PDB file with SEQRES, HELIX, SHEET and CRYST1 records, atoms N, CA, C and O in Angstrom:
SEQRES   1 A   86  MET SER ARG PRO ALA ARG PRO VAL PRO ASP LEU ALA GLN          
SEQRES   2 A   86  TRP LEU TYR ARG GLY THR VAL VAL VAL LEU LEU GLY LEU          
SEQRES   3 A   86  ILE ALA HIS ALA ILE ALA LYS PRO THR ALA VAL GLU ARG          
SEQRES   4 A   86  CYS ILE ASP ARG ARG TYR GLN GLN VAL LEU ASP SER HIS          
SEQRES   5 A   86  GLN LEU LYS GLU GLY GLN ILE THR GLU ALA ILE ARG ILE          
SEQRES   6 A   86  SER GLU ARG ASN LYS ALA THR ASN PHE CYS HIS GLY GLY          
SEQRES   7 A   86  SER GLY ARG GLN ASN TRP SER ARG                              
HELIX    1 AA1 LEU A   11  ALA A   32  1                                  22    
HELIX    2 AA2 ALA A   36  SER A   51  1                                  16    
HELIX    3 AA3 GLU A   56  GLN A   58  5                                   3    
HELIX    4 AA4 GLU A   61  CYS A   75  1                                  15    
CRYST1    1.000    1.000    1.000  90.00  90.00  90.00 P 1           1          
ATOM      1  N   MET A   1     265.194  30.957  -6.973  1.00  0.00           N  
ATOM      2  CA  MET A   1     264.290  30.401  -6.004  1.00  0.00           C  
ATOM      3  C   MET A   1     263.934  28.976  -6.422  1.00  0.00           C  
ATOM      4  O   MET A   1     263.746  28.676  -7.601  1.00  0.00           O  
ATOM      5  N   SER A   2     263.855  28.163  -5.471  1.00  0.00           N  
ATOM      6  CA  SER A   2     263.487  26.782  -5.744  1.00  0.00           C  
ATOM      7  C   SER A   2     262.052  26.555  -5.295  1.00  0.00           C  
ATOM      8  O   SER A   2     261.544  27.215  -4.389  1.00  0.00           O  
ATOM      9  N   ARG A   3     261.430  25.614  -5.951  1.00  0.00           N  
ATOM     10  CA  ARG A   3     260.051  25.271  -5.603  1.00  0.00           C  
ATOM     11  C   ARG A   3     260.038  24.453  -4.325  1.00  0.00           C  
ATOM     12  O   ARG A   3     260.979  23.714  -4.035  1.00  0.00           O  
ATOM     13  N   PRO A   4     258.964  24.593  -3.565  1.00  0.00           N  
ATOM     14  CA  PRO A   4     258.866  23.742  -2.380  1.00  0.00           C  
ATOM     15  C   PRO A   4     258.701  22.280  -2.812  1.00  0.00           C  
ATOM     16  O   PRO A   4     258.049  22.000  -3.818  1.00  0.00           O  
ATOM     17  N   ALA A   5     259.267  21.388  -2.083  1.00  0.00           N  
ATOM     18  CA  ALA A   5     259.199  19.958  -2.415  1.00  0.00           C  
ATOM     19  C   ALA A   5     257.775  19.446  -2.221  1.00  0.00           C  
ATOM     20  O   ALA A   5     257.134  19.705  -1.202  1.00  0.00           O  
ATOM     21  N   ARG A   6     257.303  18.714  -3.223  1.00  0.00           N  
ATOM     22  CA  ARG A   6     255.975  18.103  -3.120  1.00  0.00           C  
ATOM     23  C   ARG A   6     256.120  16.770  -2.418  1.00  0.00           C  
ATOM     24  O   ARG A   6     257.066  16.027  -2.678  1.00  0.00           O  
ATOM     25  N   PRO A   7     255.197  16.467  -1.538  1.00  0.00           N  
ATOM     26  CA  PRO A   7     255.291  15.168  -0.864  1.00  0.00           C  
ATOM     27  C   PRO A   7     255.046  14.030  -1.863  1.00  0.00           C  
ATOM     28  O   PRO A   7     254.199  14.145  -2.748  1.00  0.00           O  
ATOM     29  N   VAL A   8     255.770  12.972  -1.717  1.00  0.00           N  
ATOM     30  CA  VAL A   8     255.616  11.811  -2.584  1.00  0.00           C  
ATOM     31  C   VAL A   8     254.360  11.056  -2.129  1.00  0.00           C  
ATOM     32  O   VAL A   8     254.241  10.705  -0.955  1.00  0.00           O  
ATOM     33  N   PRO A   9     253.401  10.802  -3.077  1.00  0.00           N  
ATOM     34  CA  PRO A   9     252.182  10.109  -2.668  1.00  0.00           C  
ATOM     35  C   PRO A   9     252.497   8.671  -2.248  1.00  0.00           C  
ATOM     36  O   PRO A   9     253.383   8.011  -2.791  1.00  0.00           O  
ATOM     37  N   ASP A  10     251.753   8.236  -1.287  1.00  0.00           N  
ATOM     38  CA  ASP A  10     251.904   6.869  -0.802  1.00  0.00           C  
ATOM     39  C   ASP A  10     251.452   5.910  -1.904  1.00  0.00           C  
ATOM     40  O   ASP A  10     250.337   6.033  -2.411  1.00  0.00           O  
ATOM     41  N   LEU A  11     252.297   4.971  -2.274  1.00  0.00           N  
ATOM     42  CA  LEU A  11     252.008   4.051  -3.375  1.00  0.00           C  
ATOM     43  C   LEU A  11     250.747   3.233  -3.105  1.00  0.00           C  
ATOM     44  O   LEU A  11     249.932   3.036  -4.006  1.00  0.00           O  
ATOM     45  N   ALA A  12     250.585   2.764  -1.893  1.00  0.00           N  
ATOM     46  CA  ALA A  12     249.408   1.958  -1.574  1.00  0.00           C  
ATOM     47  C   ALA A  12     248.118   2.767  -1.741  1.00  0.00           C  
ATOM     48  O   ALA A  12     247.121   2.262  -2.257  1.00  0.00           O  
ATOM     49  N   GLN A  13     248.150   4.020  -1.302  1.00  0.00           N  
ATOM     50  CA  GLN A  13     246.967   4.873  -1.425  1.00  0.00           C  
ATOM     51  C   GLN A  13     246.692   5.170  -2.898  1.00  0.00           C  
ATOM     52  O   GLN A  13     245.535   5.193  -3.318  1.00  0.00           O  
ATOM     53  N   TRP A  14     247.729   5.393  -3.673  1.00  0.00           N  
ATOM     54  CA  TRP A  14     247.583   5.665  -5.103  1.00  0.00           C  
ATOM     55  C   TRP A  14     246.986   4.457  -5.811  1.00  0.00           C  
ATOM     56  O   TRP A  14     246.083   4.611  -6.634  1.00  0.00           O  
ATOM     57  N   LEU A  15     247.473   3.261  -5.508  1.00  0.00           N  
ATOM     58  CA  LEU A  15     246.935   2.042  -6.107  1.00  0.00           C  
ATOM     59  C   LEU A  15     245.484   1.808  -5.699  1.00  0.00           C  
ATOM     60  O   LEU A  15     244.664   1.401  -6.521  1.00  0.00           O  
ATOM     61  N   TYR A  16     245.173   2.061  -4.450  1.00  0.00           N  
ATOM     62  CA  TYR A  16     243.800   1.891  -3.959  1.00  0.00           C  
ATOM     63  C   TYR A  16     242.846   2.814  -4.716  1.00  0.00           C  
ATOM     64  O   TYR A  16     241.800   2.384  -5.203  1.00  0.00           O  
ATOM     65  N   ARG A  17     243.221   4.073  -4.805  1.00  0.00           N  
ATOM     66  CA  ARG A  17     242.345   5.041  -5.501  1.00  0.00           C  
ATOM     67  C   ARG A  17     242.205   4.689  -6.975  1.00  0.00           C  
ATOM     68  O   ARG A  17     241.116   4.797  -7.539  1.00  0.00           O  
ATOM     69  N   GLY A  18     243.289   4.273  -7.596  1.00  0.00           N  
ATOM     70  CA  GLY A  18     243.228   3.872  -9.000  1.00  0.00           C  
ATOM     71  C   GLY A  18     242.325   2.677  -9.204  1.00  0.00           C  
ATOM     72  O   GLY A  18     241.555   2.631 -10.163  1.00  0.00           O  
ATOM     73  N   THR A  19     242.414   1.709  -8.309  1.00  0.00           N  
ATOM     74  CA  THR A  19     241.568   0.518  -8.389  1.00  0.00           C  
ATOM     75  C   THR A  19     240.098   0.880  -8.219  1.00  0.00           C  
ATOM     76  O   THR A  19     239.242   0.348  -8.926  1.00  0.00           O  
ATOM     77  N   VAL A  20     239.799   1.778  -7.290  1.00  0.00           N  
ATOM     78  CA  VAL A  20     238.412   2.210  -7.071  1.00  0.00           C  
ATOM     79  C   VAL A  20     237.864   2.882  -8.326  1.00  0.00           C  
ATOM     80  O   VAL A  20     236.724   2.627  -8.715  1.00  0.00           O  
ATOM     81  N   VAL A  21     238.655   3.730  -8.956  1.00  0.00           N  
ATOM     82  CA  VAL A  21     238.206   4.420 -10.168  1.00  0.00           C  
ATOM     83  C   VAL A  21     237.938   3.410 -11.284  1.00  0.00           C  
ATOM     84  O   VAL A  21     236.929   3.518 -11.982  1.00  0.00           O  
ATOM     85  N   VAL A  22     238.815   2.445 -11.459  1.00  0.00           N  
ATOM     86  CA  VAL A  22     238.629   1.435 -12.504  1.00  0.00           C  
ATOM     87  C   VAL A  22     237.383   0.598 -12.222  1.00  0.00           C  
ATOM     88  O   VAL A  22     236.600   0.333 -13.135  1.00  0.00           O  
ATOM     89  N   LEU A  23     237.191   0.184 -10.987  1.00  0.00           N  
ATOM     90  CA  LEU A  23     236.006  -0.607 -10.648  1.00  0.00           C  
ATOM     91  C   LEU A  23     234.713   0.175 -10.859  1.00  0.00           C  
ATOM     92  O   LEU A  23     233.730  -0.372 -11.358  1.00  0.00           O  
ATOM     93  N   LEU A  24     234.712   1.441 -10.483  1.00  0.00           N  
ATOM     94  CA  LEU A  24     233.523   2.269 -10.714  1.00  0.00           C  
ATOM     95  C   LEU A  24     233.238   2.404 -12.208  1.00  0.00           C  
ATOM     96  O   LEU A  24     232.079   2.400 -12.624  1.00  0.00           O  
ATOM     97  N   GLY A  25     234.283   2.523 -13.006  1.00  0.00           N  
ATOM     98  CA  GLY A  25     234.115   2.588 -14.457  1.00  0.00           C  
ATOM     99  C   GLY A  25     233.525   1.310 -15.018  1.00  0.00           C  
ATOM    100  O   GLY A  25     232.647   1.354 -15.879  1.00  0.00           O  
ATOM    101  N   LEU A  26     234.004   0.164 -14.532  1.00  0.00           N  
ATOM    102  CA  LEU A  26     233.467  -1.121 -14.987  1.00  0.00           C  
ATOM    103  C   LEU A  26     232.009  -1.300 -14.588  1.00  0.00           C  
ATOM    104  O   LEU A  26     231.203  -1.808 -15.367  1.00  0.00           O  
ATOM    105  N   ILE A  27     231.681  -0.888 -13.391  1.00  0.00           N  
ATOM    106  CA  ILE A  27     230.290  -0.986 -12.924  1.00  0.00           C  
ATOM    107  C   ILE A  27     229.384  -0.095 -13.774  1.00  0.00           C  
ATOM    108  O   ILE A  27     228.303  -0.518 -14.183  1.00  0.00           O  
ATOM    109  N   ALA A  28     229.821   1.122 -14.036  1.00  0.00           N  
ATOM    110  CA  ALA A  28     229.017   2.040 -14.860  1.00  0.00           C  
ATOM    111  C   ALA A  28     228.828   1.476 -16.262  1.00  0.00           C  
ATOM    112  O   ALA A  28     227.747   1.586 -16.839  1.00  0.00           O  
ATOM    113  N   HIS A  29     229.871   0.879 -16.804  1.00  0.00           N  
ATOM    114  CA  HIS A  29     229.770   0.287 -18.144  1.00  0.00           C  
ATOM    115  C   HIS A  29     228.776  -0.873 -18.153  1.00  0.00           C  
ATOM    116  O   HIS A  29     227.965  -0.993 -19.071  1.00  0.00           O  
ATOM    117  N   ALA A  30     228.841  -1.721 -17.133  1.00  0.00           N  
ATOM    118  CA  ALA A  30     227.938  -2.871 -17.064  1.00  0.00           C  
ATOM    119  C   ALA A  30     226.488  -2.438 -16.901  1.00  0.00           C  
ATOM    120  O   ALA A  30     225.588  -3.064 -17.460  1.00  0.00           O  
ATOM    121  N   ILE A  31     226.254  -1.377 -16.144  1.00  0.00           N  
ATOM    122  CA  ILE A  31     224.890  -0.895 -15.927  1.00  0.00           C  
ATOM    123  C   ILE A  31     224.321  -0.283 -17.199  1.00  0.00           C  
ATOM    124  O   ILE A  31     223.137  -0.456 -17.490  1.00  0.00           O  
ATOM    125  N   ALA A  32     225.136   0.420 -17.952  1.00  0.00           N  
ATOM    126  CA  ALA A  32     224.667   1.108 -19.147  1.00  0.00           C  
ATOM    127  C   ALA A  32     224.433   0.156 -20.317  1.00  0.00           C  
ATOM    128  O   ALA A  32     223.722   0.508 -21.259  1.00  0.00           O  
ATOM    129  N   LYS A  33     225.003  -1.021 -20.279  1.00  0.00           N  
ATOM    130  CA  LYS A  33     224.894  -1.978 -21.370  1.00  0.00           C  
ATOM    131  C   LYS A  33     223.512  -2.631 -21.357  1.00  0.00           C  
ATOM    132  O   LYS A  33     223.046  -3.058 -20.300  1.00  0.00           O  
ATOM    133  N   PRO A  34     222.845  -2.718 -22.519  1.00  0.00           N  
ATOM    134  CA  PRO A  34     221.531  -3.348 -22.541  1.00  0.00           C  
ATOM    135  C   PRO A  34     221.628  -4.849 -22.247  1.00  0.00           C  
ATOM    136  O   PRO A  34     222.630  -5.491 -22.559  1.00  0.00           O  
ATOM    137  N   THR A  35     220.584  -5.385 -21.650  1.00  0.00           N  
ATOM    138  CA  THR A  35     220.558  -6.806 -21.337  1.00  0.00           C  
ATOM    139  C   THR A  35     220.301  -7.608 -22.613  1.00  0.00           C  
ATOM    140  O   THR A  35     219.971  -7.045 -23.657  1.00  0.00           O  
ATOM    141  N   ALA A  36     220.454  -8.914 -22.515  1.00  0.00           N  
ATOM    142  CA  ALA A  36     220.211  -9.785 -23.661  1.00  0.00           C  
ATOM    143  C   ALA A  36     218.759  -9.680 -24.131  1.00  0.00           C  
ATOM    144  O   ALA A  36     218.490  -9.701 -25.332  1.00  0.00           O  
ATOM    145  N   VAL A  37     217.831  -9.567 -23.190  1.00  0.00           N  
ATOM    146  CA  VAL A  37     216.412  -9.446 -23.561  1.00  0.00           C  
ATOM    147  C   VAL A  37     216.163  -8.123 -24.281  1.00  0.00           C  
ATOM    148  O   VAL A  37     215.436  -8.084 -25.274  1.00  0.00           O  
ATOM    149  N   GLU A  38     216.760  -7.043 -23.788  1.00  0.00           N  
ATOM    150  CA  GLU A  38     216.586  -5.738 -24.447  1.00  0.00           C  
ATOM    151  C   GLU A  38     217.160  -5.770 -25.863  1.00  0.00           C  
ATOM    152  O   GLU A  38     216.565  -5.220 -26.790  1.00  0.00           O  
ATOM    153  N   ARG A  39     218.313  -6.414 -26.029  1.00  0.00           N  
ATOM    154  CA  ARG A  39     218.896  -6.526 -27.376  1.00  0.00           C  
ATOM    155  C   ARG A  39     218.014  -7.372 -28.276  1.00  0.00           C  
ATOM    156  O   ARG A  39     217.856  -7.064 -29.457  1.00  0.00           O  
ATOM    157  N   CYS A  40     217.435  -8.437 -27.728  1.00  0.00           N  
ATOM    158  CA  CYS A  40     216.525  -9.292 -28.500  1.00  0.00           C  
ATOM    159  C   CYS A  40     215.307  -8.490 -28.955  1.00  0.00           C  
ATOM    160  O   CYS A  40     214.904  -8.575 -30.115  1.00  0.00           O  
ATOM    161  N   ILE A  41     214.729  -7.723 -28.054  1.00  0.00           N  
ATOM    162  CA  ILE A  41     213.544  -6.922 -28.389  1.00  0.00           C  
ATOM    163  C   ILE A  41     213.883  -5.915 -29.480  1.00  0.00           C  
ATOM    164  O   ILE A  41     213.125  -5.758 -30.438  1.00  0.00           O  
ATOM    165  N   ASP A  42     215.010  -5.235 -29.343  1.00  0.00           N  
ATOM    166  CA  ASP A  42     215.412  -4.251 -30.351  1.00  0.00           C  
ATOM    167  C   ASP A  42     215.628  -4.908 -31.715  1.00  0.00           C  
ATOM    168  O   ASP A  42     215.216  -4.363 -32.738  1.00  0.00           O  
ATOM    169  N   ARG A  43     216.280  -6.087 -31.732  1.00  0.00           N  
ATOM    170  CA  ARG A  43     216.520  -6.788 -33.002  1.00  0.00           C  
ATOM    171  C   ARG A  43     215.208  -7.246 -33.638  1.00  0.00           C  
ATOM    172  O   ARG A  43     215.002  -7.090 -34.842  1.00  0.00           O  
ATOM    173  N   ARG A  44     214.332  -7.808 -32.823  1.00  0.00           N  
ATOM    174  CA  ARG A  44     213.052  -8.297 -33.337  1.00  0.00           C  
ATOM    175  C   ARG A  44     212.212  -7.146 -33.891  1.00  0.00           C  
ATOM    176  O   ARG A  44     211.610  -7.272 -34.957  1.00  0.00           O  
ATOM    177  N   TYR A  45     212.173  -6.040 -33.177  1.00  0.00           N  
ATOM    178  CA  TYR A  45     211.434  -4.856 -33.615  1.00  0.00           C  
ATOM    179  C   TYR A  45     212.010  -4.337 -34.934  1.00  0.00           C  
ATOM    180  O   TYR A  45     211.263  -3.974 -35.842  1.00  0.00           O  
ATOM    181  N   GLN A  46     213.336  -4.306 -35.033  1.00  0.00           N  
ATOM    182  CA  GLN A  46     213.985  -3.826 -36.257  1.00  0.00           C  
ATOM    183  C   GLN A  46     213.705  -4.775 -37.422  1.00  0.00           C  
ATOM    184  O   GLN A  46     213.559  -4.327 -38.559  1.00  0.00           O  
ATOM    185  N   GLN A  47     213.630  -6.072 -37.154  1.00  0.00           N  
ATOM    186  CA  GLN A  47     213.298  -7.036 -38.205  1.00  0.00           C  
ATOM    187  C   GLN A  47     211.917  -6.758 -38.780  1.00  0.00           C  
ATOM    188  O   GLN A  47     211.711  -6.846 -39.991  1.00  0.00           O  
ATOM    189  N   VAL A  48     210.969  -6.422 -37.905  1.00  0.00           N  
ATOM    190  CA  VAL A  48     209.607  -6.120 -38.369  1.00  0.00           C  
ATOM    191  C   VAL A  48     209.628  -4.873 -39.250  1.00  0.00           C  
ATOM    192  O   VAL A  48     209.021  -4.854 -40.321  1.00  0.00           O  
ATOM    193  N   LEU A  49     210.326  -3.838 -38.798  1.00  0.00           N  
ATOM    194  CA  LEU A  49     210.406  -2.621 -39.606  1.00  0.00           C  
ATOM    195  C   LEU A  49     211.059  -2.910 -40.959  1.00  0.00           C  
ATOM    196  O   LEU A  49     210.576  -2.463 -41.999  1.00  0.00           O  
ATOM    197  N   ASP A  50     212.158  -3.659 -40.932  1.00  0.00           N  
ATOM    198  CA  ASP A  50     212.874  -3.965 -42.175  1.00  0.00           C  
ATOM    199  C   ASP A  50     212.025  -4.812 -43.125  1.00  0.00           C  
ATOM    200  O   ASP A  50     212.045  -4.593 -44.336  1.00  0.00           O  
ATOM    201  N   SER A  51     211.287  -5.768 -42.584  1.00  0.00           N  
ATOM    202  CA  SER A  51     210.483  -6.639 -43.441  1.00  0.00           C  
ATOM    203  C   SER A  51     209.384  -5.857 -44.166  1.00  0.00           C  
ATOM    204  O   SER A  51     208.960  -6.249 -45.254  1.00  0.00           O  
ATOM    205  N   HIS A  52     208.926  -4.765 -43.576  1.00  0.00           N  
ATOM    206  CA  HIS A  52     207.914  -3.919 -44.208  1.00  0.00           C  
ATOM    207  C   HIS A  52     208.531  -2.695 -44.879  1.00  0.00           C  
ATOM    208  O   HIS A  52     207.819  -1.830 -45.389  1.00  0.00           O  
ATOM    209  N   GLN A  53     209.854  -2.632 -44.875  1.00  0.00           N  
ATOM    210  CA  GLN A  53     210.603  -1.521 -45.465  1.00  0.00           C  
ATOM    211  C   GLN A  53     210.132  -0.177 -44.915  1.00  0.00           C  
ATOM    212  O   GLN A  53     209.849   0.763 -45.658  1.00  0.00           O  
ATOM    213  N   LEU A  54     210.058  -0.121 -43.574  1.00  0.00           N  
ATOM    214  CA  LEU A  54     209.621   1.094 -42.888  1.00  0.00           C  
ATOM    215  C   LEU A  54     210.738   1.652 -42.033  1.00  0.00           C  
ATOM    216  O   LEU A  54     211.656   0.938 -41.630  1.00  0.00           O  
ATOM    217  N   LYS A  55     210.642   2.926 -41.770  1.00  0.00           N  
ATOM    218  CA  LYS A  55     211.536   3.601 -40.826  1.00  0.00           C  
ATOM    219  C   LYS A  55     210.750   3.864 -39.545  1.00  0.00           C  
ATOM    220  O   LYS A  55     209.519   3.842 -39.541  1.00  0.00           O  
ATOM    221  N   GLU A  56     211.477   4.111 -38.463  1.00  0.00           N  
ATOM    222  CA  GLU A  56     210.855   4.332 -37.152  1.00  0.00           C  
ATOM    223  C   GLU A  56     209.777   5.424 -37.208  1.00  0.00           C  
ATOM    224  O   GLU A  56     208.719   5.273 -36.599  1.00  0.00           O  
ATOM    225  N   GLY A  57     210.032   6.512 -37.927  1.00  0.00           N  
ATOM    226  CA  GLY A  57     209.108   7.640 -37.953  1.00  0.00           C  
ATOM    227  C   GLY A  57     207.887   7.436 -38.832  1.00  0.00           C  
ATOM    228  O   GLY A  57     206.995   8.284 -38.860  1.00  0.00           O  
ATOM    229  N   GLN A  58     207.836   6.323 -39.547  1.00  0.00           N  
ATOM    230  CA  GLN A  58     206.729   6.097 -40.474  1.00  0.00           C  
ATOM    231  C   GLN A  58     205.552   5.346 -39.858  1.00  0.00           C  
ATOM    232  O   GLN A  58     204.541   5.130 -40.525  1.00  0.00           O  
ATOM    233  N   ILE A  59     205.672   4.948 -38.598  1.00  0.00           N  
ATOM    234  CA  ILE A  59     204.576   4.207 -37.982  1.00  0.00           C  
ATOM    235  C   ILE A  59     203.998   5.013 -36.820  1.00  0.00           C  
ATOM    236  O   ILE A  59     204.678   5.842 -36.215  1.00  0.00           O  
ATOM    237  N   THR A  60     202.742   4.749 -36.530  1.00  0.00           N  
ATOM    238  CA  THR A  60     202.079   5.491 -35.456  1.00  0.00           C  
ATOM    239  C   THR A  60     202.517   4.958 -34.095  1.00  0.00           C  
ATOM    240  O   THR A  60     203.087   3.873 -33.984  1.00  0.00           O  
ATOM    241  N   GLU A  61     202.240   5.741 -33.080  1.00  0.00           N  
ATOM    242  CA  GLU A  61     202.607   5.360 -31.714  1.00  0.00           C  
ATOM    243  C   GLU A  61     201.911   4.062 -31.304  1.00  0.00           C  
ATOM    244  O   GLU A  61     202.515   3.216 -30.644  1.00  0.00           O  
ATOM    245  N   ALA A  62     200.652   3.904 -31.689  1.00  0.00           N  
ATOM    246  CA  ALA A  62     199.903   2.695 -31.326  1.00  0.00           C  
ATOM    247  C   ALA A  62     200.539   1.449 -31.953  1.00  0.00           C  
ATOM    248  O   ALA A  62     200.658   0.413 -31.298  1.00  0.00           O  
ATOM    249  N   ILE A  63     200.940   1.554 -33.210  1.00  0.00           N  
ATOM    250  CA  ILE A  63     201.592   0.420 -33.888  1.00  0.00           C  
ATOM    251  C   ILE A  63     202.940   0.149 -33.244  1.00  0.00           C  
ATOM    252  O   ILE A  63     203.309  -1.008 -33.037  1.00  0.00           O  
ATOM    253  N   ARG A  64     203.679   1.205 -32.926  1.00  0.00           N  
ATOM    254  CA  ARG A  64     204.988   1.055 -32.288  1.00  0.00           C  
ATOM    255  C   ARG A  64     204.860   0.298 -30.960  1.00  0.00           C  
ATOM    256  O   ARG A  64     205.643  -0.610 -30.677  1.00  0.00           O  
ATOM    257  N   ILE A  65     203.876   0.677 -30.160  1.00  0.00           N  
ATOM    258  CA  ILE A  65     203.655   0.013 -28.869  1.00  0.00           C  
ATOM    259  C   ILE A  65     203.269  -1.451 -29.094  1.00  0.00           C  
ATOM    260  O   ILE A  65     203.780  -2.344 -28.417  1.00  0.00           O  
ATOM    261  N   SER A  66     202.374  -1.689 -30.037  1.00  0.00           N  
ATOM    262  CA  SER A  66     201.933  -3.059 -30.323  1.00  0.00           C  
ATOM    263  C   SER A  66     203.103  -3.932 -30.766  1.00  0.00           C  
ATOM    264  O   SER A  66     203.253  -5.056 -30.288  1.00  0.00           O  
ATOM    265  N   GLU A  67     203.926  -3.426 -31.669  1.00  0.00           N  
ATOM    266  CA  GLU A  67     205.057  -4.212 -32.162  1.00  0.00           C  
ATOM    267  C   GLU A  67     206.099  -4.439 -31.067  1.00  0.00           C  
ATOM    268  O   GLU A  67     206.700  -5.511 -30.997  1.00  0.00           O  
ATOM    269  N   ARG A  68     206.313  -3.452 -30.226  1.00  0.00           N  
ATOM    270  CA  ARG A  68     207.238  -3.635 -29.087  1.00  0.00           C  
ATOM    271  C   ARG A  68     206.704  -4.700 -28.135  1.00  0.00           C  
ATOM    272  O   ARG A  68     207.466  -5.525 -27.631  1.00  0.00           O  
ATOM    273  N   ASN A  69     205.388  -4.681 -27.888  1.00  0.00           N  
ATOM    274  CA  ASN A  69     204.783  -5.698 -27.018  1.00  0.00           C  
ATOM    275  C   ASN A  69     204.942  -7.096 -27.613  1.00  0.00           C  
ATOM    276  O   ASN A  69     205.251  -8.047 -26.894  1.00  0.00           O  
ATOM    277  N   LYS A  70     204.731  -7.221 -28.928  1.00  0.00           N  
ATOM    278  CA  LYS A  70     204.884  -8.521 -29.578  1.00  0.00           C  
ATOM    279  C   LYS A  70     206.343  -8.980 -29.533  1.00  0.00           C  
ATOM    280  O   LYS A  70     206.621 -10.159 -29.314  1.00  0.00           O  
ATOM    281  N   ALA A  71     207.265  -8.050 -29.740  1.00  0.00           N  
ATOM    282  CA  ALA A  71     208.690  -8.395 -29.677  1.00  0.00           C  
ATOM    283  C   ALA A  71     209.074  -8.816 -28.262  1.00  0.00           C  
ATOM    284  O   ALA A  71     209.856  -9.748 -28.076  1.00  0.00           O  
ATOM    285  N   THR A  72     208.523  -8.125 -27.269  1.00  0.00           N  
ATOM    286  CA  THR A  72     208.795  -8.479 -25.869  1.00  0.00           C  
ATOM    287  C   THR A  72     208.271  -9.868 -25.566  1.00  0.00           C  
ATOM    288  O   THR A  72     208.954 -10.676 -24.938  1.00  0.00           O  
ATOM    289  N   ASN A  73     207.054 -10.143 -26.015  1.00  0.00           N  
ATOM    290  CA  ASN A  73     206.464 -11.466 -25.814  1.00  0.00           C  
ATOM    291  C   ASN A  73     207.333 -12.536 -26.468  1.00  0.00           C  
ATOM    292  O   ASN A  73     207.607 -13.569 -25.857  1.00  0.00           O  
ATOM    293  N   PHE A  74     207.766 -12.298 -27.697  1.00  0.00           N  
ATOM    294  CA  PHE A  74     208.596 -13.256 -28.427  1.00  0.00           C  
ATOM    295  C   PHE A  74     209.906 -13.514 -27.683  1.00  0.00           C  
ATOM    296  O   PHE A  74     210.330 -14.663 -27.557  1.00  0.00           O  
ATOM    297  N   CYS A  75     210.537 -12.476 -27.200  1.00  0.00           N  
ATOM    298  CA  CYS A  75     211.842 -12.611 -26.548  1.00  0.00           C  
ATOM    299  C   CYS A  75     211.750 -13.245 -25.167  1.00  0.00           C  
ATOM    300  O   CYS A  75     212.755 -13.690 -24.614  1.00  0.00           O  
ATOM    301  N   HIS A  76     210.571 -13.284 -24.625  1.00  0.00           N  
ATOM    302  CA  HIS A  76     210.377 -13.946 -23.343  1.00  0.00           C  
ATOM    303  C   HIS A  76     209.852 -15.368 -23.535  1.00  0.00           C  
ATOM    304  O   HIS A  76     209.345 -15.979 -22.595  1.00  0.00           O  
ATOM    305  N   GLY A  77     209.977 -15.894 -24.759  1.00  0.00           N  
ATOM    306  CA  GLY A  77     209.621 -17.284 -25.010  1.00  0.00           C  
ATOM    307  C   GLY A  77     208.265 -17.513 -25.624  1.00  0.00           C  
ATOM    308  O   GLY A  77     207.871 -18.660 -25.836  1.00  0.00           O  
ATOM    309  N   GLY A  78     207.540 -16.450 -25.917  1.00  0.00           N  
ATOM    310  CA  GLY A  78     206.226 -16.594 -26.541  1.00  0.00           C  
ATOM    311  C   GLY A  78     206.347 -16.690 -28.046  1.00  0.00           C  
ATOM    312  O   GLY A  78     207.448 -16.753 -28.594  1.00  0.00           O  
ATOM    313  N   SER A  79     205.226 -16.700 -28.694  1.00  0.00           N  
ATOM    314  CA  SER A  79     205.199 -16.820 -30.158  1.00  0.00           C  
ATOM    315  C   SER A  79     205.368 -15.461 -30.838  1.00  0.00           C  
ATOM    316  O   SER A  79     205.673 -15.394 -32.029  1.00  0.00           O  
ATOM    317  N   GLY A  80     205.171 -14.387 -30.089  1.00  0.00           N  
ATOM    318  CA  GLY A  80     205.219 -13.065 -30.691  1.00  0.00           C  
ATOM    319  C   GLY A  80     203.864 -12.614 -31.197  1.00  0.00           C  
ATOM    320  O   GLY A  80     203.719 -11.502 -31.704  1.00  0.00           O  
ATOM    321  N   ARG A  81     202.879 -13.475 -31.059  1.00  0.00           N  
ATOM    322  CA  ARG A  81     201.522 -13.133 -31.499  1.00  0.00           C  
ATOM    323  C   ARG A  81     200.679 -12.811 -30.288  1.00  0.00           C  
ATOM    324  O   ARG A  81     200.839 -13.400 -29.219  1.00  0.00           O  
ATOM    325  N   GLN A  82     199.789 -11.877 -30.473  1.00  0.00           N  
ATOM    326  CA  GLN A  82     198.881 -11.522 -29.386  1.00  0.00           C  
ATOM    327  C   GLN A  82     197.520 -12.087 -29.709  1.00  0.00           C  
ATOM    328  O   GLN A  82     196.898 -11.722 -30.706  1.00  0.00           O  
ATOM    329  N   ASN A  83     197.068 -12.978 -28.860  1.00  0.00           N  
ATOM    330  CA  ASN A  83     195.748 -13.572 -29.042  1.00  0.00           C  
ATOM    331  C   ASN A  83     194.827 -13.038 -27.975  1.00  0.00           C  
ATOM    332  O   ASN A  83     195.036 -13.268 -26.784  1.00  0.00           O  
ATOM    333  N   TRP A  84     193.815 -12.329 -28.402  1.00  0.00           N  
ATOM    334  CA  TRP A  84     192.865 -11.760 -27.458  1.00  0.00           C  
ATOM    335  C   TRP A  84     191.674 -12.690 -27.395  1.00  0.00           C  
ATOM    336  O   TRP A  84     191.013 -12.924 -28.406  1.00  0.00           O  
ATOM    337  N   SER A  85     191.398 -13.212 -26.242  1.00  0.00           N  
ATOM    338  CA  SER A  85     190.240 -14.089 -26.094  1.00  0.00           C  
ATOM    339  C   SER A  85     189.503 -13.738 -24.809  1.00  0.00           C  
ATOM    340  O   SER A  85     190.086 -13.181 -23.879  1.00  0.00           O  
ATOM    341  N   ARG A  86     188.234 -14.066 -24.769  1.00  0.00           N  
ATOM    342  CA  ARG A  86     187.430 -13.772 -23.582  1.00  0.00           C  
ATOM    343  C   ARG A  86     187.115 -15.039 -22.854  1.00  0.00           C  
ATOM    344  O   ARG A  86     186.444 -15.009 -21.823  1.00  0.00           O  
TER     345      ARG A  86                                                      
END                                                                             
């Protein structure tokens, strides 16, 4: 017994579908990648931890939030210092 013949896929349709899959993959990769500001904040935050020889789990949530805020301020062009004034 012979197998039934499979239809040959249309080359144009195959190329179109392949291109769509590749483009969707590139878009997903670009979306998942952190922005330059996010990378700056992460690096600045890590520098603070390293300078005090601390690990992420060794600081309280309040300190973590404060340091992230200072890193965010720094990466957006500020000094990285928080000055509270009335």
